[in-house]
N, C-alpha and C positions, 0 to 999 in steps of 0.2 A: 591497503585494499579497501575497495568500496563495495557497497551492495545496497540493494533495495529490499525492504520488507513490505509484504502484502498480507494484511491482517483480514481474514474472512470472518464475517458475522456468523457465529455458530447457531445458524437457523436451518431448517429443512430446506434444501434446494439440491436439484439434480447436479450431477458432476458437470454436465454441460453448461448449466446456468453458472455454476461456481467458476468454471474456467473462463467463461465470457466476462464475469465481473471482475475477476483477477486481472484479466487483460485489459480491460477498461481503465482500472486504476493504474497499472504500470504504464500504459501508453500515455495517460494524462500527465503523470508525474515526469515522464521522460520529456514530453513536450515542453512542460513548464520549465524544467531544468535547462533545456536547450535555449530557451529565451533568457533565463536569469543568470545561468552560470555555464556557458559552453564549455569551458575548460574542465569543470567538473564532470560534465557529461561525457567528454572525450576520454577522461581517465577511466571512468566506469566502462565505457564501450571498449576501450583497448584492454582492460582487465578481464573482459569476458561476460560483463553484464550480469554479475552474481545477484541471484534473487532468492528469498526464502518465503514460503507461504506458511502463515501461522493462523491460529484461531483464537477468537475471543468473543464475548458477548458485547452487545452495542454500548452499554454503559462504560465498559473498559475501553472499547474502541474510541469513544468520544474523548475520554480522558488522555488516551495515548496521542490522539490528534492535537489536543491542546498542549501537552508537553512538547511534542515534535515542533509545533508552530513556535512555541516560546524559545526553543533552541535555534530557530531559523532554518529548520529543515523543510524541504518540499513535502507537501502532502496532498493527497487527493482522495476524498471520501466520496464514494460512488453510491447513489441512490437508484434503485431499479425504476424503470419507466412503467412497469406494471402490465406489459403486454402479454406475458406468458404466465408464469407460475407464482409471482409474488404480487403483493398489494403495491400499487404505485407509491413511490416514495420510500420504499423499505431500503435501509441502508445495508449494503451487501459487502463492501470491501474497502479498506483504507490502504493506500500505499504510502510509504515514507521513504524518501530518498529519491535517487542515490545519494549517499553520503559515505563518510568514513565508517568502517564497520564498528568501531568503538562507539560511535555516537548512536547508531542504530541499536546496538546492543544494549545501551543505557536505557533505552526506552522499551525495547521488545524482547530483551533477553530472558525474561521469565515466562514467555508465552510457549505453549506447546506447537509442535508442527501440525499442520493440517492434514 
């Protein structure tokens, strides 16, 4: 099985803002995977597009991104444009995957659900 993990920066933001940032990260990783590994994307899509939303602080998010990048996984770290409730450039969400669940779990298995 395959999945995508989206890690939300544990900062104050409305539910709508958080949902939009999670969507940005998921879409960006999906599009990157479509270009780099279409067969992986097809497997994930055929399996139902499993996703999990987790939370962490930015220092942890940055180290998670480095670890995922070093493993060759697709990542997308979203920074807010600052048009509504956050300062411009605020990191909001990191998507990792899609990838095999075991690979995602090695990176994010210790994080709590959002």
